N, C-alpha and C positions, 0 to 999 in steps of 0.2 A: 495871260504871258503871251506876249508874241516876239517872233523876231523882228526885229525894226534895221538892223544894217550888219551888215560883212564885209568887215578890213580886211585886205591881204595883203601882207608884206613877206616879202621874200629876202633872204639872208644867208652869204655865202658861210660857209661856216669850214674853216682849214684848218689841215686834224694838224697839228704837232707832229710829228712825222709821218714821213710817205709807209702805207702802211699793205703788203701784199696778201693776199689769200692763194687757197687753190692750187694750191703747188707753186705759187706766184706768178701764174698766171693771169692775173689781177690784182690791177695794183691804184691805191686810190689816196688824193692826198686833199681833196675839198670836200665838202655836202654841200648841196644844193636846197635849203630849207624853206618851207612856206607855214609861216603863222598867221594863226586867222583867230580874230575877234569881232566876236557875235555881243551885236549889242540888242537887250533887248528895251521894250515899251513897261518895264518896270525898273528899269534901273541895272539891273544885273549883268554886267559885263564876264564871257567867256572864253577862255582863250582855249585853243587846238595846234597842234602843228604834226605837218606831216614831211618826214626829211627821207625821201630814200637811197642807199649805201651805193651814192655816184648811181650811173648808167647803166652798168653792164651787172651788177648782181641779181638782179631782179626783174622782170617785166614791167619797171616803174621808169620814172626821171623828174624831175622838177619842174622843170614849164607843164608836164603834162594835168598835176595838179594842178595846175593854177588855168589849166585851159578847161580843166574841167569841173572846177570851182565857179565859171563862171556862165558851165551852161547850168548848173545845179539850181547856182544862187535864184534864179527867181520863182524856184517852187519851193526853198527853205525860207526867204523869208516871209514870214506872215503864220509860220508853225510855228508851237510851241516846244522850246526848245529842251524844255522838263521832264516831256517824253521821244528821249532820243530813239528808241524803236520805230515811232509812229516817225520820225524823222527819218531813221534809215530806209523805209519801206517808200519811202517818197522816192528818195536818190534812188533806190534798187529799181523803181520803174522810169524816172528819167534818166538816168544811166545805167542801164543795165552790163553787169561785170567791176572795175576799173575800182576796186575799193579799197588802193590806197589811195585815191582820189578824196572819198568818203571820210577819212578816220582825221581828218585835221577839222573836220565840222562836227565828228561826233563825240572827240573830245571836249571841244568847247561845249555841245549840248551837255555834258554829262556835267562840266565844271557851273555852268548854272542850277543846273537841278541839283547839284549840293550845295552852293551857298543857299539856293530857296529853301532847302527843308536846313541848312544850319546845320550838314553833315560830313563830315570829310567824302572821299572817293573811296576809299577802303574798306569804311562802314556802309557806305550802297552797295559793294561792289557782293559783300556777305563777311566784312571780317569782323571777328568780335574784339581785336584790339590794333592799334598801331606796331605790329609785328614784326620783329626785328627781320632782314632778310640778309642771305649772304651772299654777295656780288663777284663776280668771277672776274680775270683778267683777260683781256684777248693778246695772246701771241702770233705776231704775226708772220710769216712764214720764212725761214732761212735755214743757215746751217745747225747743224746741231749744237755745234757753242754760240753761237749767234742767240738762239732760240730758249738756251739754259740761262742766261744770259738775261734775256727781255722779264724772263717768271723770276730772278732771283729779283731785279729791280723792282717787278710787282711785289711781290714776298716783306720787299722795305715799307713801301705800303700798306704793307697788312693782308694785303691777299691771301687769302690761304687753299684758293682754286683759283683754278687755271685752265684756259678752254685755247690749245693747241692746235695753229693752223699746217695740217698736213696733206697732201696728196699730189698729183702729178704722174707721170709718166717712169720715173726712176724710182724703180719696185725701190731695189740697195738700200738709194735716200730714204727713201721714208725708211724703212726700216731699221738705218741708223740713229735715225729722228726720233723715231717712238723708243729704239733702246735706248736713247741717250738722256731722253726725257725721264723716263720711267728710274734710271740707276739715279737719276744725281738733280730730283724732285727731293724740296728738305719737307723734312719730315712732319707727318701727319697731313700734309698738303695734297689737292686730288686734282687732279686732271681728266679731260675731255679729248682728246684729238678729233679735231675736227676737221673732215675733207674739204668739207665745202662743195659737194658732188662730182671731186675730179677723180678719182676713180674709176673705170671698169670693172662689172662685176670679176671677170677674173683678176684683175690687178687686188681687187679690196681682200677676196678669197688669199689668196696665197700673201699677201703680208700680214694680216690678222691670225693667220692659222699658223705664221713665223713667229711673229713676236710674242713675250711670254706675257704682257700688259694684257688687261684684261678691262678693265678701261670702258667709260664709255665711248664708244664712237660714233661722232655725229656727220649725217646726212654721204654717204661712202659713193654714191654714185650718182646721177643723176636725175631718175626717175626713182616712184614710190613702189614700182615693180622690178625696179633694178632690182632696191635697197631690200627689197623683200627676198630678194632672191639670195640675195647675200646672208641676209639673216639668217635662214635656215640654215647655214654652211660656218658658222662662228661664232665662236663664244662668248663675244662681248657684246655687251645691252647695245640696241641701235638707238640713238634719236636720230628723230626725223626735225626737217628744219624748209630747205627752199622749195622742199615740191608741196608743202601741205599749203596749200592757197587759200582752201575755203572749206567748209562742214564737211562737204562730203568730198571731202581727201582725209580728214580726219576719222571719218565711217568707212574707206576702205583701208586704211591703213592699219583699224580695228581690227577687221573682216579677215584680214588677208594675213595678219600674224606679225606686217612689217619690223615694227619697231615695240619699244618697253615704256620709251619718250617723246617727247616732242618739244618741242619751240613756241611758242604762243605770242607771237608779235602782232601788236593794236595795226600798226599798219599795213603793215603784208594783209591782215585778216579786215578791215576795213574802219575798226577804232575800235575801243572798248565793249561796245555793243555786240559785236559778235567775239572780236574775240575773248567775252567773257562765256560764251554760248560753247566755244569749245576749250576753255578748262574747262566747265562745268562736265563733259563727257567725259574729258580725260580723266577729272577725277575718280566721272562711275565706272570706269572701266579698268582703273588702277595703274594710271600711267604716270611717270615721274615726268616734271614741264619745268621746264626753263623760263620765267616769264621776261619778257626784254623788249624792247623794241627795237628797228630794226636800224635803227641811228637817228642822229639830231642834238638837241640839247637837253638842256638840263627838263624843259618842259617835256619831252619828248619823255625819255626818262621817267619823271615822274608819275608822267600818266602810266607806264606802264606796273611802274614800281607799285602803284595801287593795288592793280591787278594781284600782282605777288603778293602783298602782304597778304592780302584777302584768300590766297589759296590754302591751302589744309597746310600742314606742315609735311606731313607724310609725302605730300606728294609737288612740293614744293624745293625744287634745285635751286643754285646758286640764279642771280641776274645780272645783267653785263651793263653796264657804264656807259654808256658812249658819249657822252662828255667828258668823261676825263680823257679823253685823246685829243679834244682841243685845245686850240690857241686860245678863244675866245670864250666869254661866259656871258650869256646873254642875259641872264636873272643873276646876280653873282647874293650867297647866304641863303638863298630859296633855294627850296625842293630838296629831294633825295643826296646825297654826299658819304662819302666814301666816307665813312666811323671808324676805320680799324679793320676793313675787311666784310664789312656790312654797312646797310642802312636803316635807316627808319622813315614812313612815310610822314609827309604834313598831317596833320590834326587840323588845321583850320578849315572852315568848310569849304567843298569844293575841292579842285586840284590843289591850291594852293601855291602855287604860282603864277607872277605876272610882270612880264620879258620887258624891259628896261629900255624903253622908246629910243631913248640914245645912243643904245647899241642896236638897237632893231631896225630906227632909222622910218621913212616915212611909208604910206603903205602906195601898192603899186598898182591897187586897184580897190574900189568900196563901191558896193553893191547897194542900191536901199529898193 
């Protein structure tokens, strides 16, 4: 089987509400999504998506994905998509780094592999069943009262796990946010306080040694080294996210005792191929993990949730659904959907999502 054509689609994904994180210094209202359709000489079609969370969150942007695909397409066409690892090796030679560019192609190859094998991706990725996966809300930064109201609105949708965005230079306000959320959290609900790298190490130590909460704290500082410094000085378990760009970062985090868990995001790591490697390493060292994507439609969410569902339950924390924050839906009724605070991945062969081309529109580039 050979790849014969790659079609590239660009779609603007407006958020339902403006979204602030990192103490309010970063605001997001629209995501720039890139969808990929891979066609083969066997008639099997695979889909993938790459959607950065804006251009200020990570070293990634939507137009960069499409520019990178233009460079990679001549070397990818003619390869057998049923070997995603082989395709990834070719992409890594032709375009060192830039993992977010490769993610959509990689996911589309996995989709073809699953359809060819007659197996859903959760099974190919190591799962025994279409496991029920908890999903968490994502609570934008605001005043303590605003954030509690957002948590209650999420609870009304069935969410029992929440990611509350804190961080900034106002130590007193962050202490107030954390204390108020801890006191006002609905019974039996859980929360992670996500700083999105906004604290200096001294601020992180001051805040976390003042508050009563001993919940997960995610990415308190900019770098892995700064987070490792904080981890030795606080009682909260530390989750790493933005500083985990490749497998080497995961190895360094483990060797320096920088965290008790990580977020595994296919788009940031380069797709399911490299996300699975990081996930398997996390399982081997006893980490707990949120497996989700950086952003995107139900297509990107579903790819990540296949990997989440195949992760052993003791190592699996809740996952996030970006499409729950969007105004438009690229594949209605398909893929993972919030079912009272959890999702179940599709059991159809492959990814199990085919975008609605009437919503997606015409391709912006086609390579043969």
